[in-house]
C-alpha positions in Angstrom: -6.6 24.7 22.5 -5.8 21.7 20.4 -5.1 18.3 22.0 -1.9 16.5 21.3 -1.5 13.3 19.2 -2.1 10.1 21.1 -2.6 6.4 20.3 -6.3 6.9 19.6 -5.2 9.1 16.6 -3.1 6.3 15.0 -4.2 5.4 11.5 -5.5 1.9 10.9 -4.2 -0.2 8.0 -7.7 0.2 6.5 -7.5 4.0 6.6 -4.0 3.9 4.9 -5.3 1.5 2.3 -8.2 3.9 1.5 -5.8 6.8 1.1 -3.6 4.7 -1.1 -6.6 3.7 -3.3 -7.7 7.3 -3.7 -4.1 8.2 -4.9 -4.1 5.3 -7.3 -7.4 6.4 -8.8 -6.4 10.0 -9.2 -4.9 11.4 -12.5 -1.2 10.4 -12.8 1.4 12.8 -11.7 3.4 14.8 -11.5 1.0 17.6 -10.8 2.5 21.1 -11.2 0.8 24.3 -10.1 1.0 27.2 -12.5 0.0 30.6 -11.0 -0.6 33.4 -13.6 1.9 36.2 -12.9 4.2 33.9 -10.9 4.8 30.9 -13.2 3.4 32.1 -16.5 1.9 35.2 -18.0 -1.5 35.3 -19.7 -4.3 32.8 -19.1 -5.5 31.5 -15.8 -4.2 29.5 -12.9 -4.1 25.8 -13.4 -2.6 22.5 -12.4 -0.7 20.6 -15.1 -1.1 16.9 -14.8 1.4 14.4 -16.1 4.2 15.3 -18.4 5.6 14.5 -21.9 3.5 12.0 -23.8 1.7 11.1 -20.6 0.2 14.6 -20.1 -3.3 14.7 -18.7 -6.0 17.3 -18.7 -5.2 20.5 -16.9 -7.1 21.1 -13.6 -8.6 24.5 -13.1 -10.0 25.4 -9.6 -12.7 27.9 -8.7 -12.5 29.7 -5.4 -9.0 28.4 -4.4 -6.3 30.6 -3.2 -2.8 30.3 -4.8 -1.7 28.5 -1.6 -4.7 26.1 -1.9 -3.7 25.3 -5.5 -0.1 24.8 -4.6 -1.1 22.4 -1.8 -3.4 20.4 -4.0 -0.8 20.1 -6.7 1.9 19.0 -4.3 -0.4 16.5 -2.6 -0.3 14.3 -5.7 3.5 13.8 -5.1 3.5 14.2 -1.3 0.8 11.7 -0.3 2.4 8.7 -2.0 5.7 9.6 -0.4 4.1 10.0 3.0 2.4 6.6 2.7 5.7 5.0 1.8 7.3 6.7 4.8 4.6 5.4 7.1 5.1 1.9 5.8 8.8 2.2 6.2 8.6 3.4 9.8 5.9 0.8 10.8 8.4 -1.9 9.7 10.7 -0.7 12.5 8.0 -0.9 15.2 8.2 -3.9 17.5 5.7 -6.5 16.2 3.6 -6.5 19.3 3.4 -2.7 19.2 2.3 -2.5 15.6 -0.5 -4.9 16.3 -1.8 -3.7 19.7 -1.0 0.1 19.7 -0.3 -0.4 23.5 2.9 -2.0 24.8 5.1 -1.9 27.7 8.8 -1.9 27.0 11.0 -4.9 27.9 13.8 -4.2 30.3 16.3 -4.1 27.4 14.1 -1.8 25.3 13.7 0.6 28.3 17.4 0.6 28.7 17.9 1.5 25.1 15.4 4.4 25.6 12.7 3.3 23.1 9.6 5.4 23.0 6.2 3.6 23.4 2.7 4.7 22.7 0.7 5.3 25.9 -1.9 2.8 27.0 -5.5 3.8 27.3 -7.3 2.5 30.4 -9.6 0.4 28.3 -6.5 -1.3 26.8 -5.0 -2.3 30.1 -5.7 -5.7 31.5 -7.8 -5.7 34.7 
């Protein structure tokens, strides 16, 4: 049985920065998965990197399923978009919430039915 997401799972700014840095260091996109028999005939499966005059080296994987290859290729486009979405959503968090991960709603916020991250016992004041 898997446990649900809680505030201990929230990513730190440092973790997000590390993910962003790995994306920036990777070969430029877009990455497109080509599966032999599905997307082309003859040759092997590969991931095409870049396009036009910014085309990079093809990536060939060993031991990957077609689904693995599709996932890896899509990650090049998906991860930067996810990072941008996290950044956009965090801008909408109340300032005290985005800093402490543990907040209690004001009366007005509670009336407006805002959702808040649960407090861990170690975060609560004694």
